[in-house]
N, CA and C atoms as an extended XYZ file, in Angstrom:
387
Properties=species:S:1:pos:R:3:atomname:S:1:resname:S:1:resid:I:1 pbc="F F F"
N        33.684        0.843      -34.912 N   UNK     1
C        33.176       -0.509      -34.894 CA  UNK     1
C        32.838       -0.929      -33.456 C   UNK     1
N        31.688       -1.529      -33.276 N   UNK     2
C        31.320       -1.993      -31.955 CA  UNK     2
C        31.725       -3.442      -31.775 C   UNK     2
N        32.278       -3.749      -30.636 N   UNK     3
C        32.676       -5.109      -30.345 CA  UNK     3
C        32.636       -5.379      -28.843 C   UNK     3
N        32.551       -6.629      -28.480 N   UNK     4
C        32.575       -6.970      -27.078 CA  UNK     4
C        33.943       -7.600      -26.823 C   UNK     4
N        34.607       -7.144      -25.789 N   UNK     5
C        35.930       -7.678      -25.474 CA  UNK     5
C        35.878       -9.072      -24.936 C   UNK     5
N        36.935       -9.802      -25.103 N   UNK     6
C        37.056      -11.190      -24.603 CA  UNK     6
C        36.849      -11.176      -23.053 C   UNK     6
N        37.412      -10.188      -22.416 N   UNK     7
C        37.280      -10.089      -20.974 CA  UNK     7
C        35.833       -9.911      -20.527 C   UNK     7
N        35.077       -9.107      -21.286 N   UNK     8
C        33.655       -8.935      -20.957 CA  UNK     8
C        32.862      -10.192      -21.137 C   UNK     8
N        33.198      -10.944      -22.187 N   UNK     9
C        32.497      -12.224      -22.415 CA  UNK     9
C        32.835      -13.203      -21.297 C   UNK     9
N        34.083      -13.328      -20.938 N   UNK    10
C        34.524      -14.246      -19.899 CA  UNK    10
C        33.877      -13.840      -18.581 C   UNK    10
N        33.856      -12.539      -18.301 N   UNK    11
C        33.269      -12.018      -17.044 CA  UNK    11
C        31.766      -12.363      -16.988 C   UNK    11
N        31.046      -12.149      -18.062 N   UNK    12
C        29.613      -12.471      -18.089 CA  UNK    12
C        29.350      -13.920      -17.927 C   UNK    12
N        30.144      -14.785      -18.564 N   UNK    13
C        29.968      -16.235      -18.445 CA  UNK    13
C        30.251      -16.679      -17.019 C   UNK    13
N        31.294      -16.112      -16.414 N   UNK    14
C        31.667      -16.473      -15.056 CA  UNK    14
C        30.555      -16.012      -14.112 C   UNK    14
N        30.034      -14.810      -14.301 N   UNK    15
C        28.945      -14.307      -13.446 CA  UNK    15
C        27.749      -15.231      -13.561 C   UNK    15
N        27.365      -15.592      -14.786 N   UNK    16
C        26.195      -16.462      -14.989 CA  UNK    16
C        26.391      -17.838      -14.299 C   UNK    16
N        27.584      -18.310      -14.444 N   UNK    17
C        27.897      -19.680      -13.881 CA  UNK    17
C        27.863      -19.648      -12.376 C   UNK    17
N        28.399      -18.621      -11.783 N   UNK    18
C        28.516      -18.567      -10.321 CA  UNK    18
C        27.374      -17.842       -9.604 C   UNK    18
N        26.843      -16.769      -10.263 N   UNK    19
C        25.869      -15.948       -9.551 CA  UNK    19
C        24.492      -16.561       -9.370 C   UNK    19
N        23.970      -17.143      -10.443 N   UNK    20
C        22.601      -17.649      -10.376 CA  UNK    20
C        22.440      -18.721       -9.268 C   UNK    20
N        23.304      -19.755       -9.254 N   UNK    21
C        23.167      -20.742       -8.156 CA  UNK    21
C        23.406      -20.055       -6.772 C   UNK    21
N        24.379      -19.114       -6.736 N   UNK    22
C        24.679      -18.494       -5.459 CA  UNK    22
C        23.492      -17.628       -5.016 C   UNK    22
N        22.843      -16.939       -5.894 N   UNK    23
C        21.678      -16.120       -5.573 CA  UNK    23
C        20.538      -17.027       -5.067 C   UNK    23
N        20.339      -18.129       -5.765 N   UNK    24
C        19.285      -19.086       -5.326 CA  UNK    24
C        19.608      -19.630       -3.939 C   UNK    24
N        20.901      -19.962       -3.737 N   UNK    25
C        21.340      -20.466       -2.429 CA  UNK    25
C        21.184      -19.393       -1.346 C   UNK    25
N        21.546      -18.147       -1.671 N   UNK    26
C        21.407      -17.076       -0.728 CA  UNK    26
C        19.922      -16.907       -0.329 C   UNK    26
N        19.044      -16.977       -1.303 N   UNK    27
C        17.599      -16.846       -1.028 CA  UNK    27
C        17.144      -17.976       -0.145 C   UNK    27
N        17.538      -19.182       -0.504 N   UNK    28
C        17.158      -20.348        0.270 CA  UNK    28
C        17.704      -20.395        1.692 C   UNK    28
N        18.940      -19.894        1.850 N   UNK    29
C        19.558      -19.922        3.177 CA  UNK    29
C        19.179      -18.767        4.053 C   UNK    29
N        18.466      -17.790        3.510 N   UNK    30
C        18.033      -16.684        4.328 CA  UNK    30
C        19.014      -15.479        4.273 C   UNK    30
N        20.104      -15.567        3.414 N   UNK    31
C        20.989      -14.457        3.291 CA  UNK    31
C        20.372      -13.287        2.563 C   UNK    31
N        19.329      -13.602        1.788 N   UNK    32
C        18.546      -12.544        1.141 CA  UNK    32
C        17.139      -12.654        1.751 C   UNK    32
N        16.512      -11.526        1.933 N   UNK    33
C        15.178      -11.517        2.491 CA  UNK    33
C        14.137      -11.189        1.433 C   UNK    33
N        12.942      -11.726        1.530 N   UNK    34
C        11.857      -11.413        0.662 CA  UNK    34
C        11.379      -10.000        0.972 C   UNK    34
N        11.454       -9.128       -0.044 N   UNK    35
C        10.998       -7.775        0.114 CA  UNK    35
C         9.566       -7.553       -0.348 C   UNK    35
N         9.163       -8.373       -1.332 N   UNK    36
C         7.834       -8.181       -1.911 CA  UNK    36
C         7.580       -9.330       -2.849 C   UNK    36
N         6.350       -9.456       -3.312 N   UNK    37
C         6.001      -10.395       -4.385 CA  UNK    37
C         4.740       -9.918       -5.047 C   UNK    37
N         4.535      -10.344       -6.259 N   UNK    38
C         3.320       -9.958       -6.964 CA  UNK    38
C         3.458      -10.253       -8.452 C   UNK    38
N         2.469       -9.832       -9.181 N   UNK    39
C         2.449      -10.047      -10.637 CA  UNK    39
C         3.069       -8.817      -11.289 C   UNK    39
N         3.922       -9.013      -12.288 N   UNK    40
C         4.539       -7.921      -13.002 CA  UNK    40
C         3.433       -7.290      -13.873 C   UNK    40
N         3.081       -6.047      -13.523 N   UNK    41
C         2.021       -5.330      -14.237 CA  UNK    41
C         2.511       -4.578      -15.417 C   UNK    41
N         3.733       -4.063      -15.291 N   UNK    42
C         4.323       -3.297      -16.380 CA  UNK    42
C         5.853       -3.374      -16.373 C   UNK    42
N         6.402       -3.323      -17.580 N   UNK    43
C         7.889       -3.201      -17.704 CA  UNK    43
C         8.110       -1.718      -17.887 C   UNK    43
N         8.493       -1.011      -16.845 N   UNK    44
C         8.618        0.414      -16.855 CA  UNK    44
C         9.812        0.863      -17.732 C   UNK    44
N        10.924        0.226      -17.531 N   UNK    45
C        12.115        0.442      -18.305 CA  UNK    45
C        12.778       -0.907      -18.477 C   UNK    45
N        13.833       -0.920      -19.239 N   UNK    46
C        14.501       -2.230      -19.470 CA  UNK    46
C        15.135       -2.779      -18.205 C   UNK    46
N        15.250       -1.976      -17.125 N   UNK    47
C        15.799       -2.486      -15.892 CA  UNK    47
C        14.855       -2.216      -14.692 C   UNK    47
N        13.546       -1.983      -15.008 N   UNK    48
C        12.624       -1.667      -13.919 CA  UNK    48
C        11.255       -2.284      -14.171 C   UNK    48
N        10.670       -2.883      -13.124 N   UNK    49
C         9.354       -3.486      -13.226 CA  UNK    49
C         8.349       -2.772      -12.272 C   UNK    49
N         7.122       -2.852      -12.597 N   UNK    50
C         6.013       -2.386      -11.729 CA  UNK    50
C         5.158       -3.588      -11.392 C   UNK    50
N         4.970       -3.855      -10.080 N   UNK    51
C         4.131       -4.929       -9.660 CA  UNK    51
C         2.670       -4.513       -9.595 C   UNK    51
N         1.781       -5.448       -9.444 N   UNK    52
C         0.379       -5.167       -9.352 CA  UNK    52
C         0.007       -4.408       -8.069 C   UNK    52
N         0.928       -4.317       -7.108 N   UNK    53
C         0.661       -3.530       -5.905 CA  UNK    53
C         1.158       -2.093       -6.054 C   UNK    53
N         1.525       -1.723       -7.308 N   UNK    54
C         2.022       -0.376       -7.703 CA  UNK    54
C         3.396       -0.072       -7.160 C   UNK    54
N         4.173       -1.031       -6.694 N   UNK    55
C         5.560       -0.798       -6.269 CA  UNK    55
C         6.504       -1.071       -7.464 C   UNK    55
N         7.496       -0.174       -7.619 N   UNK    56
C         8.481       -0.313       -8.665 CA  UNK    56
C         9.801       -0.830       -8.113 C   UNK    56
N        10.476       -1.637       -8.872 N   UNK    57
C        11.796       -2.166       -8.469 CA  UNK    57
C        12.735       -2.110       -9.641 C   UNK    57
N        13.930       -1.635       -9.349 N   UNK    58
C        15.033       -1.593      -10.364 CA  UNK    58
C        15.862       -2.855      -10.183 C   UNK    58
N        16.212       -3.492      -11.305 N   UNK    59
C        17.000       -4.728      -11.268 CA  UNK    59
C        18.399       -4.403      -10.833 C   UNK    59
N        18.780       -4.978       -9.667 N   UNK    60
C        20.083       -4.707       -9.103 CA  UNK    60
C        21.136       -5.609       -9.749 C   UNK    60
N        22.328       -5.016       -9.893 N   UNK    61
C        23.501       -5.771      -10.368 CA  UNK    61
C        23.704       -5.853      -11.862 C   UNK    61
N        22.860       -5.186      -12.617 N   UNK    62
C        23.023       -5.182      -14.062 CA  UNK    62
C        22.894       -3.780      -14.645 C   UNK    62
N        23.393       -3.638      -15.832 N   UNK    63
C        23.224       -2.419      -16.602 CA  UNK    63
C        22.819       -2.817      -17.991 C   UNK    63
N        21.888       -2.122      -18.625 N   UNK    64
C        21.485       -2.373      -19.958 CA  UNK    64
C        22.159       -1.382      -20.873 C   UNK    64
N        22.986       -1.830      -21.802 N   UNK    65
C        23.583       -0.887      -22.775 CA  UNK    65
C        22.498       -0.225      -23.632 C   UNK    65
N        22.646        1.023      -23.952 N   UNK    66
C        21.592        1.722      -24.717 CA  UNK    66
C        21.176        1.006      -25.997 C   UNK    66
N        22.172        0.427      -26.690 N   UNK    67
C        21.890       -0.260      -27.945 CA  UNK    67
C        21.011       -1.543      -27.772 C   UNK    67
N        20.933       -2.033      -26.520 N   UNK    68
C        20.124       -3.230      -26.286 CA  UNK    68
C        18.855       -2.934      -25.493 C   UNK    68
N        18.560       -1.659      -25.338 N   UNK    69
C        17.415       -1.286      -24.508 CA  UNK    69
C        16.121       -1.838      -25.009 C   UNK    69
N        15.820       -1.698      -26.319 N   UNK    70
C        14.576       -2.204      -26.857 CA  UNK    70
C        14.498       -3.737      -26.796 C   UNK    70
N        15.624       -4.396      -27.114 N   UNK    71
C        15.602       -5.879      -27.044 CA  UNK    71
C        15.402       -6.338      -25.590 C   UNK    71
N        15.987       -5.645      -24.627 N   UNK    72
C        15.756       -5.994      -23.257 CA  UNK    72
C        14.312       -5.784      -22.833 C   UNK    72
N        13.744       -4.693      -23.259 N   UNK    73
C        12.325       -4.426      -22.989 CA  UNK    73
C        11.451       -5.547      -23.568 C   UNK    73
N        11.760       -5.944      -24.766 N   UNK    74
C        10.966       -7.017      -25.433 CA  UNK    74
C        11.140       -8.315      -24.671 C   UNK    74
N        12.355       -8.657      -24.261 N   UNK    75
C        12.624       -9.889      -23.524 CA  UNK    75
C        11.898       -9.877      -22.211 C   UNK    75
N        11.982       -8.780      -21.487 N   UNK    76
C        11.273       -8.663      -20.189 CA  UNK    76
C         9.765       -8.841      -20.400 C   UNK    76
N         9.214       -8.156      -21.390 N   UNK    77
C         7.740       -8.286      -21.625 CA  UNK    77
C         7.389       -9.745      -21.959 C   UNK    77
N         8.219      -10.371      -22.795 N   UNK    78
C         7.905      -11.776      -23.210 CA  UNK    78
C         8.031      -12.760      -22.035 C   UNK    78
N         9.054      -12.591      -21.247 N   UNK    79
C         9.299      -13.588      -20.177 CA  UNK    79
C         8.638      -13.311      -18.852 C   UNK    79
N         8.393      -12.040      -18.513 N   UNK    80
C         7.963      -11.729      -17.145 CA  UNK    80
C         6.700      -10.916      -17.008 C   UNK    80
N         6.226      -10.229      -18.056 N   UNK    81
C         4.987       -9.482      -17.951 CA  UNK    81
C         3.810      -10.393      -17.654 C   UNK    81
N         3.032      -10.034      -16.637 N   UNK    82
C         1.873      -10.834      -16.258 CA  UNK    82
C         2.222      -12.047      -15.437 C   UNK    82
N         3.494      -12.265      -15.080 N   UNK    83
C         3.902      -13.425      -14.325 CA  UNK    83
C         4.173      -13.015      -12.848 C   UNK    83
N         4.009      -13.988      -11.961 N   UNK    84
C         4.233      -13.759      -10.536 CA  UNK    84
C         5.742      -13.844      -10.252 C   UNK    84
N         6.247      -12.890       -9.545 N   UNK    85
C         7.685      -12.825       -9.157 CA  UNK    85
C         7.805      -12.587       -7.663 C   UNK    85
N         8.957      -12.913       -7.149 N   UNK    86
C         9.385      -12.606       -5.792 CA  UNK    86
C        10.539      -11.648       -5.878 C   UNK    86
N        10.480      -10.604       -5.066 N   UNK    87
C        11.489       -9.548       -5.026 CA  UNK    87
C        12.337       -9.779       -3.762 C   UNK    87
N        13.631       -9.936       -3.946 N   UNK    88
C        14.553      -10.118       -2.814 CA  UNK    88
C        15.457       -8.952       -2.501 C   UNK    88
N        15.705       -8.715       -1.242 N   UNK    89
C        16.651       -7.722       -0.806 CA  UNK    89
C        17.893       -8.451       -0.423 C   UNK    89
N        19.010       -8.132       -1.128 N   UNK    90
C        20.272       -8.804       -0.877 CA  UNK    90
C        21.148       -7.987        0.156 C   UNK    90
N        20.581       -7.080        0.814 N   UNK    91
C        21.343       -6.199        1.722 CA  UNK    91
C        20.801       -6.357        3.161 C   UNK    91
N        21.641       -6.069        4.096 N   UNK    92
C        21.194       -6.053        5.510 CA  UNK    92
C        20.352       -4.811        5.703 C   UNK    92
N        19.269       -4.903        6.389 N   UNK    93
C        18.414       -3.717        6.649 CA  UNK    93
C        17.445       -3.482        5.534 C   UNK    93
N        17.068       -2.236        5.348 N   UNK    94
C        16.075       -1.828        4.336 CA  UNK    94
C        16.633       -1.974        2.932 C   UNK    94
N        15.717       -2.211        2.003 N   UNK    95
C        16.116       -2.329        0.617 CA  UNK    95
C        16.655       -0.967        0.161 C   UNK    95
N        17.809       -0.959       -0.566 N   UNK    96
C        18.365        0.351       -0.986 CA  UNK    96
C        17.497        0.957       -2.069 C   UNK    96
N        17.458        2.260       -2.081 N   UNK    97
C        16.633        3.009       -3.020 CA  UNK    97
C        17.495        3.883       -3.949 C   UNK    97
N        17.052        4.048       -5.185 N   UNK    98
C        17.724        4.980       -6.047 CA  UNK    98
C        17.280        6.402       -5.717 C   UNK    98
N        17.769        7.389       -6.462 N   UNK    99
C        17.431        8.771       -6.141 CA  UNK    99
C        15.998        9.152       -6.342 C   UNK    99
N        15.204        8.232       -7.013 N   UNK   100
C        13.797        8.491       -7.214 CA  UNK   100
C        12.933        7.692       -6.255 C   UNK   100
N        13.560        6.991       -5.338 N   UNK   101
C        12.813        6.195       -4.362 CA  UNK   101
C        12.429        4.808       -4.807 C   UNK   101
N        13.019        4.371       -5.911 N   UNK   102
C        12.751        3.012       -6.433 CA  UNK   102
C        13.712        2.059       -5.843 C   UNK   102
N        13.252        0.944       -5.330 N   UNK   103
C        14.126       -0.033       -4.667 CA  UNK   103
C        14.935       -0.857       -5.641 C   UNK   103
N        16.172       -1.142       -5.241 N   UNK   104
C        17.064       -2.006       -6.005 CA  UNK   104
C        16.813       -3.426       -5.443 C   UNK   104
N        16.641       -4.402       -6.350 N   UNK   105
C        16.318       -5.737       -5.843 CA  UNK   105
C        16.731       -6.807       -6.863 C   UNK   105
N        16.829       -8.015       -6.318 N   UNK   106
C        16.971       -9.215       -7.092 CA  UNK   106
C        15.553       -9.779       -7.331 C   UNK   106
N        15.246      -10.165       -8.534 N   UNK   107
C        13.879      -10.556       -8.855 CA  UNK   107
C        13.889      -11.982       -9.459 C   UNK   107
N        12.999      -12.824       -8.897 N   UNK   108
C        12.941      -14.214       -9.370 CA  UNK   108
C        11.501      -14.552       -9.820 C   UNK   108
N        11.426      -15.186      -10.965 N   UNK   109
C        10.159      -15.679      -11.488 CA  UNK   109
C         9.670      -16.826      -10.640 C   UNK   109
N         8.505      -16.778      -10.122 N   UNK   110
C         7.983      -17.818       -9.207 CA  UNK   110
C         7.770      -19.182       -9.865 C   UNK   110
N         7.333      -19.176      -11.106 N   UNK   111
C         6.954      -20.419      -11.742 CA  UNK   111
C         8.173      -21.348      -12.018 C   UNK   111
N         9.199      -20.760      -12.611 N   UNK   112
C        10.340      -21.641      -12.956 CA  UNK   112
C        11.622      -21.299      -12.205 C   UNK   112
N        11.567      -20.322      -11.311 N   UNK   113
C        12.773      -19.988      -10.499 CA  UNK   113
C        13.813      -19.212      -11.285 C   UNK   113
N        13.509      -18.678      -12.468 N   UNK   114
C        14.503      -17.925      -13.222 CA  UNK   114
C        14.728      -16.548      -12.592 C   UNK   114
N        15.994      -16.194      -12.482 N   UNK   115
C        16.327      -14.875      -12.006 CA  UNK   115
C        16.249      -13.944      -13.178 C   UNK   115
N        15.533      -12.846      -13.054 N   UNK   116
C        15.329      -11.890      -14.152 CA  UNK   116
C        16.732      -11.394      -14.657 C   UNK   116
N        17.614      -11.035      -13.715 N   UNK   117
C        18.909      -10.514      -14.120 CA  UNK   117
C        19.696      -11.570      -14.912 C   UNK   117
N        19.664      -12.780      -14.467 N   UNK   118
C        20.385      -13.859      -15.108 CA  UNK   118
C        19.843      -14.101      -16.521 C   UNK   118
N        18.514      -13.997      -16.685 N   UNK   119
C        17.875      -14.147      -18.025 CA  UNK   119
C        18.458      -13.102      -18.973 C   UNK   119
N        18.474      -11.874      -18.549 N   UNK   120
C        19.014      -10.791      -19.422 CA  UNK   120
C        20.469      -10.965      -19.751 C   UNK   120
N        21.259      -11.342      -18.720 N   UNK   121
C        22.702      -11.585      -18.929 CA  UNK   121
C        22.933      -12.738      -19.870 C   UNK   121
N        22.192      -13.809      -19.680 N   UNK   122
C        22.454      -15.006      -20.498 CA  UNK   122
C        22.126      -14.795      -21.951 C   UNK   122
N        21.272      -13.815      -22.244 N   UNK   123
C        20.873      -13.543      -23.647 CA  UNK   123
C        21.723      -12.374      -24.193 C   UNK   123
N        22.704      -11.899      -23.421 N   UNK   124
C        23.609      -10.839      -23.923 CA  UNK   124
C        22.947       -9.477      -23.954 C   UNK   124
N        21.891       -9.285      -23.217 N   UNK   125
C        21.165       -7.979      -23.206 CA  UNK   125
C        21.514       -7.077      -22.076 C   UNK   125
N        22.392       -7.557      -21.180 N   UNK   126
C        22.742       -6.757      -19.991 CA  UNK   126
C        24.212       -7.031      -19.661 C   UNK   126
N        24.779       -6.109      -18.902 N   UNK   127
C        26.131       -6.295      -18.340 CA  UNK   127
C        25.984       -6.499      -16.856 C   UNK   127
N        26.821       -7.410      -16.321 N   UNK   128
C        26.902       -7.549      -14.870 CA  UNK   128
C        27.602       -6.346      -14.301 C   UNK   128
N        27.076       -5.791      -13.200 N   UNK   129
C        27.611       -4.562      -12.652 CA  UNK   129
C        27.857       -4.750      -11.175 C   UNK   129
């Protein structure tokens, strides 16, 4: 039987409550730097976007459980495909890369300021990592 533990639910709620405003404040205060911006051209994977400048970014700080992969893809396509986003680097120095050379980043929707990671977490489609 599949279930979500009480601890996981409390952790996700706490993350959503604290992280989104904190990320927005970090971006506003300069603790995060703008790494890129553009229109989301493609949802490559449930945790990866391709911008119109052909750069790919992996959503940092979340994991998509396999059983929610398609739902996360659908949500990403519905909310962010064709929309302008800003990509933030939350680290000092260069943006960190995965083993395939794809950058890990925080991504924010330009129109309404929604954090992509927060959207997926709030809908139960991702785990905070």
